[in-house]
C-alpha positions in Angstrom: 56.0 28.7 -17.3 58.1 28.8 -14.3 57.3 26.2 -11.7 56.9 26.0 -7.8 59.5 23.8 -6.1 58.1 23.0 -2.4 60.6 23.6 -0.4 58.6 23.4 2.9 58.3 26.6 3.6 55.0 29.0 3.3 54.5 31.1 -0.1 53.8 34.3 2.0 54.1 35.5 5.7 56.5 34.7 8.5 58.8 32.0 7.5 58.8 32.6 3.8 61.6 33.4 1.5 60.2 36.5 1.4 60.0 37.4 4.8 63.5 35.8 5.2 65.3 37.5 2.9 63.5 41.1 4.1 66.0 40.5 7.5 68.8 39.7 5.7 71.6 42.5 6.5 72.2 43.4 3.1 68.1 44.5 2.5 68.8 46.6 6.3 71.8 48.1 4.7 69.5 49.1 1.5 67.2 50.1 3.1 68.9 52.5 5.5 70.7 54.1 2.2 67.8 55.4 1.4 66.4 56.4 4.7 69.4 58.5 4.4 69.0 59.9 1.4 65.6 61.0 2.2 66.7 62.3 5.3 69.1 64.3 3.7 66.6 66.0 0.7 64.4 66.2 3.7 66.6 68.2 6.3 68.3 70.7 3.5 64.4 71.4 2.6 63.4 72.2 5.7 66.6 74.4 6.8 66.3 76.5 3.8 63.0 77.4 5.3 63.7 76.9 9.4 63.4 80.4 11.3 64.3 79.4 15.2 62.1 76.8 16.1 63.4 73.2 17.0 61.9 71.3 14.0 64.3 68.7 12.5 64.7 65.9 10.7 64.9 62.6 12.2 66.2 59.0 10.9 66.1 55.9 13.0 67.2 52.0 11.7 66.9 48.7 12.5 68.2 47.1 15.5 70.3 45.1 12.7 72.1 48.2 12.2 73.0 49.4 15.5 69.4 51.3 15.9 66.9 51.0 18.3 63.8 50.0 16.2 62.4 46.6 15.0 61.7 48.6 11.7 64.0 48.6 8.9 64.7 52.5 8.8 62.4 55.3 9.3 62.7 59.0 9.0 60.8 61.8 10.2 59.9 65.4 11.1 59.8 66.3 14.7 59.8 69.6 17.2 60.3 69.0 20.4 59.7 72.2 21.4 56.0 72.3 20.1 54.0 69.2 18.4 51.6 71.1 16.5 54.9 73.2 14.5 55.6 69.7 13.0 52.7 68.9 11.6 52.3 72.7 10.3 55.6 73.1 8.6 54.4 69.7 6.5 51.2 70.3 6.0 50.4 74.2 6.2 48.5 76.2 9.1 46.4 79.1 9.9 47.9 82.7 10.2 45.8 85.0 12.4 42.0 85.1 12.7 42.2 82.8 15.8 39.2 82.2 18.3 38.9 79.5 21.1 37.2 76.4 20.3 35.5 75.6 23.1 34.4 72.5 21.2 38.1 71.4 20.5 38.8 67.7 21.4 42.7 68.9 20.9 44.1 70.6 24.0 40.8 70.1 26.1 38.7 72.9 24.2 41.1 75.3 24.4 42.2 74.8 20.6 42.3 77.6 17.9 39.8 77.9 15.0 39.8 80.0 11.8 37.3 83.1 12.4 37.3 83.4 8.7 39.6 86.5 8.4 43.0 84.7 8.7 45.5 83.7 6.2 46.5 79.5 5.1 50.1 79.1 4.5 50.7 76.2 2.8 53.3 73.3 4.3 56.6 73.3 2.5 56.4 69.6 2.5 59.9 68.5 3.5 59.6 64.8 4.1 56.7 64.4 1.6 58.9 66.1 -1.1 62.1 63.9 0.0 60.0 60.6 -0.2 58.3 61.5 -3.7 61.6 62.0 -5.1 62.8 58.5 -3.8 59.9 56.8 -5.1 60.2 58.4 -8.2 63.6 57.4 -8.3 62.6 53.7 -7.9 64.8 54.1 -4.4 61.7 53.4 -2.3 58.2 52.7 -1.8 56.0 54.7 0.5 54.1 53.5 2.8 52.0 55.7 6.0 50.4 54.2 8.7 
């Protein structure tokens, strides 16, 4: 049985061996590699389905790699022209059959609701598919916050 040798570091949390190792350059580079794999697969999936919008898959890396975030790396779907478009691409949306929703929390009461005569279009899930492939391949772990 393994025996714990006390070297004066906490077993978990800030200052622990895990914490120190997770902030080393090789770990940042390994995570950036996985993020770029996810980015590439998600971008190809989106490209195959994109019509005319400004939607794109982006990736940001940690400041240790010259990036701008304190996080390791993250990949995102964005449409700078239409916030709802990115959510619709990933998760799906209703087409047709809309009416003004006076009780909508989003959009100040002007949000659409389905009247029942529309059609549900499922999302293509470019990010979800790419992350699932990376996790299945053992290249990462999905963390959604």
